[in-house]
PLY file of the C-alpha trace (Angstrom):
ply
format ascii 1.0
element vertex 123
property float x
property float y
property float z
element edge 122
property int vertex1
property int vertex2
end_header
0.07 4.62 -18.48
-1.09 1.34 -16.83
2.20 0.31 -15.17
1.19 1.94 -11.87
-2.29 0.40 -11.79
-3.14 -2.61 -9.69
-4.46 -5.63 -11.64
-8.12 -4.86 -10.93
-7.67 -1.22 -11.95
-7.19 -1.83 -15.65
-8.06 1.14 -17.84
-8.59 -0.96 -20.93
-11.93 -0.89 -22.66
-14.51 -3.51 -21.82
-17.08 -5.05 -24.21
-20.48 -3.40 -24.00
-23.10 -6.09 -23.27
-25.92 -3.80 -24.54
-24.25 -3.14 -27.85
-25.74 -5.15 -30.74
-22.40 -5.80 -32.41
-20.35 -6.25 -29.19
-18.35 -3.07 -29.79
-16.09 -1.87 -27.03
-17.07 1.09 -24.92
-14.54 3.90 -24.81
-12.20 4.14 -21.85
-13.24 6.67 -19.22
-11.98 10.17 -19.80
-9.28 11.48 -17.48
-10.83 13.01 -14.40
-13.82 10.71 -14.41
-15.16 8.94 -11.35
-13.17 5.80 -12.15
-9.95 7.79 -11.79
-11.04 9.03 -8.39
-11.92 5.47 -7.41
-8.47 4.29 -8.50
-6.80 7.04 -6.51
-8.86 6.26 -3.42
-8.09 2.52 -3.74
-4.37 3.11 -4.24
-4.20 5.46 -1.26
-6.16 3.02 0.91
-3.76 0.19 0.02
-0.85 2.50 0.77
-2.13 3.37 4.23
-2.94 -0.24 5.09
0.44 -1.54 3.97
2.39 1.01 6.00
0.19 0.70 9.07
0.21 -3.09 9.09
3.97 -3.17 8.67
4.79 -0.87 11.59
1.90 -1.57 13.92
1.83 -5.27 13.15
5.43 -5.70 14.27
4.75 -3.69 17.42
1.64 -5.74 18.30
3.54 -9.01 17.76
6.31 -7.71 20.02
3.81 -6.73 22.72
2.05 -10.09 22.56
5.34 -11.94 22.79
6.45 -9.85 25.75
3.18 -10.49 27.52
2.68 -14.18 26.80
6.09 -15.61 25.86
8.44 -14.15 28.43
10.57 -17.28 28.57
11.07 -17.11 24.79
12.18 -13.48 24.95
14.54 -14.24 27.88
16.68 -16.56 25.72
20.20 -15.19 25.43
21.55 -14.54 21.93
25.12 -13.45 22.64
26.81 -11.44 25.35
24.20 -9.61 27.41
21.70 -9.41 24.54
18.58 -11.54 24.74
15.88 -12.14 22.11
13.44 -9.63 23.66
15.97 -6.82 23.62
16.98 -7.66 20.05
13.35 -7.59 18.90
12.83 -4.30 20.73
15.86 -2.79 19.02
14.52 -3.96 15.64
11.45 -1.74 15.99
13.29 1.29 14.65
14.49 -0.45 11.46
11.03 -1.94 10.91
9.44 1.50 11.29
11.98 2.98 8.86
11.19 0.15 6.45
7.47 0.97 6.71
8.24 4.63 5.93
10.36 3.62 2.95
7.65 1.28 1.70
5.08 4.06 2.08
7.19 6.51 0.07
7.99 3.99 -2.66
4.40 2.86 -3.05
3.14 6.46 -3.03
5.63 7.38 -5.75
4.62 4.41 -7.90
0.84 4.36 -7.44
-0.73 7.37 -5.74
1.39 10.21 -7.14
0.90 9.33 -10.84
-2.86 9.00 -10.34
-3.05 12.30 -8.46
-0.97 14.04 -11.14
-3.24 12.66 -13.84
-6.31 13.98 -12.03
-4.64 17.37 -11.51
-3.83 17.62 -15.22
-7.38 16.65 -16.14
-8.79 19.23 -13.72
-6.51 21.96 -15.05
-7.53 21.14 -18.63
-11.18 21.84 -17.84
0 1
1 2
2 3
3 4
4 5
5 6
6 7
7 8
8 9
9 10
10 11
11 12
12 13
13 14
14 15
15 16
16 17
17 18
18 19
19 20
20 21
21 22
22 23
23 24
24 25
25 26
26 27
27 28
28 29
29 30
30 31
31 32
32 33
33 34
34 35
35 36
36 37
37 38
38 39
39 40
40 41
41 42
42 43
43 44
44 45
45 46
46 47
47 48
48 49
49 50
50 51
51 52
52 53
53 54
54 55
55 56
56 57
57 58
58 59
59 60
60 61
61 62
62 63
63 64
64 65
65 66
66 67
67 68
68 69
69 70
70 71
71 72
72 73
73 74
74 75
75 76
76 77
77 78
78 79
79 80
80 81
81 82
82 83
83 84
84 85
85 86
86 87
87 88
88 89
89 90
90 91
91 92
92 93
93 94
94 95
95 96
96 97
97 98
98 99
99 100
100 101
101 102
102 103
103 104
104 105
105 106
106 107
107 108
108 109
109 110
110 111
111 112
112 113
113 114
114 115
115 116
116 117
117 118
118 119
119 120
120 121
121 122
């Protein structure tokens, strides 16, 4: 089912350039190396997305606190300044990264892993 594949991970058949009549080559069988490559790619994208979301926010916060102290000292309301507000936002951003990780895993990695498991059990 191609709805969980990324655009470059299409499982459709491709024309065979060596074939005299241009016939299509069959799609790879489940459990083939292309399935493992898809799973590895999907998992890599999953890790990068979650890590860049959480760690990226933290690095930006650290850089701002080190090099833009006057920006972070600006009061927002009451006793809350911009630096404190950005620091308090780290928890929601981390929770968002976790949610994004779970959602992406459910949509991309889990179906590919289940497909490989079924193919391995069928052998």
